[in-house]
N, C-alpha and C positions, 0 to 999 in steps of 0.2 A: 124743535130738535131736544134729542134726550138732556143732553148738555144746555140748555138756556136756562133752568133754574138754579145754575148752581150760582157762587157768589165768584165774581171776578177776581179768583186768586189763583195761585199755585198748589194742585193739594198733593200729598206725598203718595209715593209709588203704591202705598198698600191699599191706598182710596181707588186706586187707578186702576190697579187690576183689581177690585173688588168691582168695580162696574163692567170691566170686561168679561168678568164670568157671568154676572146676571144680563146681558147682552147676549151671550153665547147662548143660556138657556132658555131664552124667548124666543131667539133666531130659530133652534131647534125645534121648536111645538107650533112654526108656523104648516100648513098647509102646503104640499108641492105637488103639481101637476107632472104627469107622465108625457114623457114627447115619445111621443109617435115615428116611427118608422118610415119612411116615405117607399115602403114597400107594397108589391100585387106577387100572389103567389101565382104558378103559373096553374093555367090548366091543361087538362088533359096529359097529364104528364107521364116520362116513359119508364119503367112500365109499368106503373100504376097513377090514378089521379090524385093529384095534388089535393087538398084539404080547399074549401074555398076560402080566400082571405081574408082576416083576420083585424082589422086594423089597429085595435087595442091590443094585438098581441106582438110580439117582434122576433121572425122564424127564418133560420139562416138557412136556404136551400141550396146542399150541394149534390152533386150528380157525377156518374160514373159508370164508362162505357170501355167495354172490350171490345175492338176490330182485328179482326183477320186482312191481312193486307199482303200485296204479293211483292210491296217495297213501301216499307212502313216508312221511307225517308220523305216520302214523294207527300204523305199527307199534313208532315208536321211545316213543306214548304207550302202550301194551301191556309195554312192556319192564321197566318197572317190577314190575308185576305178575309176569311170566314168573319173571325173578329171584328175586321173594322163593318164590314158590314151590321153588322148590329151592336155596333157603337164599344164594343168590346176590347181586349188585349190578353198579350200570351203573356205569363206567368214564366215558364219553361221548356223546355225541346227539350227532349232525349231521345233513344234510341229504342226503347222500350216502354218510357212514361212521360207525355203532357200534361200540360193545365195551362189554363184558359180561364178568364174571369168574364161571364157574358150579365147583361141587364135581366134579372130573374124575371121579367114577364116577358122575356124572349128562349129561357131556358127550354121549351119544347121546339122551337121551331131548329135552334144551333142543333139540337141533338139528331132532328131528322135528318139536320143537313149535314149528320158526322154521319150517319148511319147509310149515307149515301156511297160516302166516297170506302166503303169494303161493307166485311163479311161481320154481321154483329154478334159477337158471340155471348155478352151478356152486359146486363145497363142493370144499374141502380137509384133512385132518387132517395134522398133521406132529408130529414129536416132538424135543426137545433132552436128547440124555443127559450130564449132568451132574455123573455120579459121581467124574470124577478130580476137578473143583476142588471139589467137597463135603470129599470124601476131602481135600484138600492144606489148604481152610479148617481144618477140625475139626482136625488134624495142629497145625495153626500157634496155635490158641485153645487148645489143651489147655497148649502149653509157654510162651506168655505167659500164661498165668493161672498156673504154676509158677512163672516167671521172675519173677511179681508177689511172688508171696508170699515167695520169696527176700530179693528187695529191702525187702519191708519187716522183715524180720527183718533184715537188714543197717542199715536204719535204726536202727533201737534200740540198735546197738552202735557206731555213726558219732564219731568222737572231737571233731569242734568240727563248728562251723556249715557251713564250709568241705566237706567231708568230708556231711554230712548234704543237702546243696544238691546233690551230684552225684548222691547216691543218691534222690533226690525225681526231678531230670530226669527220668531212666531209669523211674523211677515212672509218671511221666506221661505218657513216649512209649508203657511197656506197655500202660496204660491205654486208651487213643486206637487203640491197634491192636486191644487187645481188644474195644471197642467197634464197631472197624468189622466186624471178622471175625463177632462175634455179629450184625451187619445184615448182612450176606453170606448165612448161614447162613438166619439168617429167611427172607430175600425168597427162596432157595431153596425153603425147606419151606411158602413160601405157595404161591407158583408152581406146586407140584407139587401141593398140594392143590386148587387154584383154576385151573382151566385158562380162559384166555383165548378167545373165540369176536368174529371181527370180523367184522363185517355189513355188507356193500356193497348200499349202496339202489339201485335204479334204476326209474324210473319206466314206465310201461305206456302206451304213447302207444295211442291209438284210431284207428282205421283209416276215414278218410271215406269219402262215399259211392262218388269215383269212384276208390278205391284199392282197393275188392274187388274189381273184374276183374282187377287185377295179380295180384293175391293168389292168385287161384285159379289164372293162368296160368303162376308161378314155381310153386305146389307140382304142376301140370302136368307139367312141363319135368323137375321134381325126382324125381319118380314116374319117368319113362322112362330115365332116367341115372342116377340112385342108387335102389338098395336097403337095407336093413337089415338 
């Protein structure tokens, strides 16, 4: 241990803080390992194909789908069963907008099930690469945990109450930083494992009797000028 060669006597707080600074400097120079998220990117994503999973990257995938429905509320009633089927969960439910989270590996299956419940008006898939932030948080967490350990060792050698209070304040700051960084990493891990699906609900209106001739006229004109 670092302190084994020191004489068995109490040193002034100035020397203790000098030792602490040297230890923090050494800990910041060590090599750190990136914690990879347990994520598998979806295959044959809708409407485009998602890239093949790269386990060295941390990517958060989200999807959006707009559905035309005769009764939008009927879909909301089915969401709990749909998410349970894929071990996901419902986040929000509304008349015009609902959101769910489902395992990223099952994202395309969920979108297909949703598409079967109404007429798809629009859909999209997006990915956010957070690898750099994840790496930064991981390194900072590692440094903070090592620094906290060093200060715990220094607390045992504090010469008086005043010195102990100073060390305890630094320990309190480090503990708060550690909790914050762990929370950020846990959120990234969760969002990488569970994709968010935003469902836009639009009510499908029925055409009245007088509306059918105009619909037919519109389709005829469109056929004359627009061809797929």
